[in-house]
MARTOR-920112 format. One record per residue (C-alpha): x, y, z; residue number from 1. Coordinates in pm, 1 decimal, decimal comma, m for minus. Each point is the difference from the previous one (the first is absolute). Layout:
<rs>
X; Y; Z; NUM
...
</rs>
This chain:
<rs>
m2129,8; m1330,7; 1976,1; 1
32,1; m35,0; 380,1; 2
347,1; m44,5; 148,5; 3
17,4; m189,8; 329,2; 4
272,5; 29,0; 262,2; 5
142,9; m343,5; m90,0; 6
m15,0; 81,3; m371,5; 7
203,8; 318,3; 48,4; 8
243,4; m161,2; 246,4; 9
74,8; m275,6; m255,6; 10
151,0; 267,1; m227,5; 11
265,0; 83,7; 265,5; 12
m76,5; 370,3; 47,4; 13
236,1; 224,6; 195,4; 14
m64,2; 6,2; 376,0; 15
m104,8; 365,2; 2,5; 16
m241,2; m43,1; m288,6; 17
m156,8; m314,1; 150,3; 18
m50,6; 177,1; 332,4; 19
m181,9; 277,4; m185,1; 20
m222,2; m261,4; m166,8; 21
m82,9; m169,4; 329,4; 22
m70,8; 334,1; 167,1; 23
m238,9; 119,7; m271,4; 24
m127,3; m320,8; m162,9; 25
61,2; m275,6; 252,8; 26
m287,4; m207,7; m132,6; 27
91,1; 54,2; m365,0; 28
m113,4; 253,7; m252,8; 29
m99,4; 72,9; m357,4; 30
296,9; 26,8; m239,8; 31
m85,2; 346,8; m136,7; 32
m95,8; 133,1; 342,7; 33
339,7; m109,2; 131,6; 34
180,2; 172,0; m286,1; 35
m196,9; 321,8; 52,4; 36
62,4; m5,1; 375,8; 37
373,6; m52,7; m44,4; 38
23,1; 289,5; m245,5; 39
m207,9; 223,1; 229,7; 40
242,1; m82,0; 284,3; 41
300,8; 95,4; m218,7; 42
107,0; m365,3; m30,8; 43
20,9; 5,7; m379,2; 44
293,4; m243,7; m12,2; 45
m203,1; m251,2; 202,0; 46
m295,1; 43,2; m237,1; 47
227,4; m70,0; m297,5; 48
142,3; m304,5; 178,8; 49
m353,2; m129,6; 60,5; 50
m82,1; 34,3; m370,8; 51
323,2; m179,0; m91,5; 52
m110,3; m294,2; 217,2; 53
m365,5; m27,2; m101,7; 54
8,3; 134,4; m354,5; 55
m253,7; 181,1; m219,6; 56
m378,4; m29,2; 1,0; 57
m273,8; 43,5; m263,2; 58
m147,8; 304,6; 175,3; 59
m51,4; 316,7; m208,2; 60
7,1; 353,9; 139,7; 61
m152,1; 275,0; m219,6; 62
41,8; 363,1; 113,0; 63
6,6; 351,6; m144,3; 64
345,5; 84,9; 142,5; 65
247,4; m101,7; 270,4; 66
175,3; 238,3; 240,1; 67
169,7; m189,9; 283,2; 68
324,0; m39,4; 191,3; 69
27,8; m363,9; m111,6; 70
m219,3; m263,9; m163,7; 71
38,3; m378,4; 6,5; 72
m277,3; m185,4; m184,2; 73
16,2; m367,8; m106,4; 74
m246,2; 18,6; m291,5; 75
m54,4; 222,7; m304,9; 76
m43,3; 377,3; 25,1; 77
m178,0; 217,6; m257,9; 78
34,9; 375,8; 49,9; 79
m187,2; 245,7; m220,7; 80
223,7; 294,7; 90,3; 81
341,5; 47,6; 165,1; 82
192,9; m188,5; 268,2; 83
206,2; 194,8; 253,8; 84
170,4; m221,2; 261,3; 85
262,9; 131,4; 240,1; 86
187,0; m324,5; 64,1; 87
m67,8; m346,6; m150,4; 88
m256,1; m105,9; m260,2; 89
m27,7; m380,6; m4,6; 90
m261,3; m183,4; m212,1; 91
m31,1; m378,4; m14,4; 92
m148,8; m24,4; m347,7; 93
m55,4; 271,1; m264,3; 94
m20,8; 378,5; 27,1; 95
m186,8; 216,5; m253,0; 96
9,6; 377,9; 35,2; 97
m191,6; 257,4; m204,5; 98
228,5; 284,4; 113,0; 99
358,9; 7,4; 131,2; 100
189,4; m163,7; 288,1; 101
229,6; 173,4; 248,1; 102
158,0; m212,9; 274,0; 103
242,7; 114,6; 268,8; 104
194,6; m324,6; 16,8; 105
m75,0; m307,9; m211,6; 106
m261,2; m158,2; m224,5; 107
m38,8; m379,3; m8,7; 108
m272,6; m154,4; m217,8; 109
m36,5; m377,2; m30,4; 110
m183,2; 5,2; m335,4; 111
m35,8; 262,7; m274,6; 112
37,3; 374,3; 50,1; 113
m192,2; 227,4; m238,1; 114
11,0; 377,5; 51,8; 115
m162,6; 261,4; m223,2; 116
229,0; 273,3; 132,1; 117
345,8; 19,0; 159,8; 118
173,3; m238,4; 243,4; 119
230,4; 159,7; 259,2; 120
162,6; m188,0; 289,4; 121
279,0; 116,6; 230,6; 122
127,2; m359,2; 23,9; 123
m37,7; m320,4; m197,2; 124
m279,0; m115,7; m228,6; 125
m67,7; m374,0; m22,6; 126
m266,0; m143,7; m231,9; 127
m63,4; m372,5; m38,3; 128
m183,2; 27,2; m334,6; 129
m17,5; 261,5; m275,6; 130
54,7; 368,7; 71,2; 131
m170,5; 272,4; m205,9; 132
24,1; 375,1; 62,4; 133
m151,0; 236,5; m256,4; 134
219,9; 286,3; 121,2; 135
342,6; m45,5; 163,6; 136
164,9; m201,6; 277,1; 137
239,0; 148,4; 258,6; 138
145,8; m235,9; 262,2; 139
256,0; 83,2; 267,4; 140
104,9; m365,6; 28,0; 141
m4,9; m320,3; m204,3; 142
m273,3; m87,4; m247,2; 143
m82,1; m369,5; m51,6; 144
m271,5; m120,5; m236,4; 145
m100,4; m364,0; m45,8; 146
m173,3; 60,4; m335,3; 147
5,1; 264,7; m273,6; 148
66,7; 368,0; 73,1; 149
m165,5; 281,1; m199,6; 150
49,3; 368,6; 86,4; 151
m151,7; 277,2; m211,8; 152
265,9; 259,1; 80,3; 153
333,3; m6,7; 191,1; 154
118,3; m254,8; 255,7; 155
250,2; 103,0; 269,8; 156
142,6; m257,6; 239,9; 157
261,1; 78,9; 267,1; 158
66,7; m368,9; 63,9; 159
12,0; m308,1; m222,7; 160
m258,4; m83,7; m267,2; 161
m83,7; m372,9; m22,6; 162
m257,9; m104,5; m261,2; 163
m121,5; m354,0; m71,9; 164
m180,8; 88,8; m324,5; 165
6,9; 263,4; m274,1; 166
46,4; 367,9; 85,7; 167
m96,6; 314,3; m186,5; 168
m8,9; 371,4; 82,2; 169
m132,6; 288,2; m205,4; 170
281,8; 225,2; 120,7; 171
336,2; m39,9; 174,7; 172
104,1; m289,3; 223,0; 173
254,6; 114,1; 260,9; 174
131,1; m246,3; 260,2; 175
277,7; 42,2; 257,7; 176
47,9; m374,0; 60,2; 177
9,3; m305,7; m223,5; 178
m258,2; m38,6; m277,6; 179
m96,8; m364,0; m51,0; 180
m277,5; m84,2; m248,1; 181
m82,2; m361,1; m84,1; 182
m152,1; 85,1; m340,5; 183
m11,0; 317,8; m214,3; 184
87,8; 346,1; 130,2; 185
m134,7; 290,4; m210,5; 186
m27,0; 374,0; 66,5; 187
m131,4; 302,6; m184,2; 188
291,1; 207,3; 131,5; 189
337,0; m68,8; 163,3; 190
113,0; m304,7; 195,7; 191
245,4; 103,6; 273,4; 192
137,8; m239,9; 259,3; 193
282,6; 62,2; 247,0; 194
76,5; m373,3; 27,2; 195
m41,6; m308,3; m223,9; 196
m280,2; m8,6; m258,4; 197
m108,6; m349,9; m104,9; 198
m290,9; m125,6; m209,0; 199
m76,4; m361,3; m84,6; 200
m139,8; 106,5; m338,9; 201
54,4; 341,9; m161,9; 202
73,9; 357,1; 113,0; 203
m146,7; 289,0; m199,4; 204
4,4; 375,1; 71,2; 205
m139,7; 272,3; m221,9; 206
274,2; 233,3; 129,5; 207
329,5; m103,6; 166,4; 208
117,7; m286,6; 219,5; 209
247,7; 82,6; 278,1; 210
130,9; m273,6; 227,9; 211
226,0; 36,6; 304,3; 212
141,0; m353,3; m31,2; 213
m63,4; m286,6; m244,4; 214
m280,4; 13,6; m258,1; 215
m132,8; m343,0; m102,8; 216
m289,5; m128,8; m212,0; 217
m83,0; m357,6; m99,1; 218
m131,9; 126,6; m334,2; 219
79,0; 342,8; m149,5; 220
63,8; 355,6; 125,2; 221
m136,0; 303,6; m184,1; 222
4,4; 373,1; 76,1; 223
m104,3; 303,9; m199,4; 224
301,1; 193,1; 135,9; 225
319,5; m115,9; 175,5; 226
72,1; m322,9; 187,5; 227
253,2; 61,6; 277,7; 228
124,2; m236,8; 270,6; 229
277,2; 18,1; 257,2; 230
46,9; m376,8; m40,1; 231
m49,8; m247,6; m284,4; 232
m287,2; 4,1; m250,4; 233
m125,3; m347,8; m88,1; 234
m288,4; m109,5; m221,2; 235
m111,2; m338,8; m126,4; 236
m92,1; 159,3; m334,5; 237
34,1; 354,0; m147,1; 238
101,9; 331,8; 160,0; 239
m146,1; 304,9; m177,2; 240
43,3; 366,6; 94,7; 241
m80,5; 334,2; m160,3; 242
305,4; 145,3; 174,0; 243
320,7; m151,3; 135,9; 244
44,4; m336,9; 167,4; 245
263,4; 25,5; 274,4; 246
109,6; m256,3; 258,8; 247
202,4; 81,3; 309,5; 248
377,2; 28,7; 0,7; 249
152,8; m345,3; m45,4; 250
m335,9; m163,0; m85,3; 251
m132,8; m128,3; m330,5; 252
m318,8; 8,8; m207,1; 253
m133,6; m343,9; m90,9; 254
m286,1; m57,7; m243,5; 255
m120,3; m338,1; m125,7; 256
87,6; m200,1; 311,6; 257
m303,9; m225,4; m52,0; 258
27,6; m55,1; m376,3; 259
261,3; m180,2; m214,3; 260
264,1; 215,2; m164,5; 261
m123,8; m75,0; m351,4; 262
m335,3; 160,1; 96,2; 263
151,8; 325,3; 129,1; 264
m76,8; 196,1; m318,5; 265
m374,0; m46,0; 51,3; 266
m35,6; m67,4; 373,6; 267
290,4; 182,7; 168,1; 268
9,7; 340,5; m166,8; 269
177,7; 292,4; 164,0; 270
m106,7; 351,2; m104,7; 271
115,2; 330,7; 146,6; 272
93,9; 353,4; m106,1; 273
368,2; m101,8; 2,4; 274
169,8; m341,9; 23,0; 275
30,0; m107,7; 365,4; 276
363,4; m9,2; 110,1; 277
m31,6; m317,2; 206,4; 278
m224,8; m215,3; m218,6; 279
96,2; m362,2; 71,0; 280
m274,5; m188,8; m184,9; 281
m286,5; 68,4; m238,0; 282
m46,4; 127,8; m356,5; 283
82,8; 368,3; m40,6; 284
m260,3; 133,4; m243,5; 285
86,7; 367,5; 8,5; 286
m167,3; 316,2; 115,2; 287
m354,3; m87,0; m111,5; 288
m272,3; 188,2; 188,1; 289
m116,9; m201,9; 303,1; 290
m246,0; 250,0; 141,4; 291
m332,4; m155,5; 96,9; 292
</rs>
């Protein structure tokens, strides 16, 4: 794709960036060549802006490994080994990696992200499609995923976690910000969130669930150990725990919010090691084992 001066000017670029374009590519230039030149000149933000304006391409880049300060590519990238990028990794379509990813600032992928190893970013991770990591994920900022999320081991997020599909981890899920999952949220270990935890469908943890504010699920909530929240605990159906179920001081525990009261015995069960002190709705079934 060739970008002419008038074509670029029609997108209302900043004055400094347009002067750079005229100085280096006054007669126009190839899309990928422009992106590469901007990155090489430490104008990574301008390269990302250019991709925002002109979108992804069908180009495919296949390499053994990537070691760069920054990379902005509008197509699909397939890497047989590792990726090590000091600043920004921006991919217009999908990214498939046979090894691990380490990025000094942020990862933004327009399509699917599939990684055979570990994903580590000092800042945010944004994925437009599905995200798969066979090992773990460690992000210093927000994580946003437009599809399903699957992580083989632990996921650590020092920002907010925003998921448009189902989410599952083989180990712990630890998030400092809000956890928002449109469908099911399942882990093979603990779920720990310092803010709200919300799932449109169910929440399930093989170990414990700890929530810094309100814990909410459209369907049920289940944990092999304790369920603890500093705010309210609300579920459309049942709440089951192998240990205690405790809401925050002054807050209640509400099961069966999405089912009629005469269906509570079958659809809004509450199980825990001891009766919850602030149970407001649901059918207390006793201390039956809820471990997964």
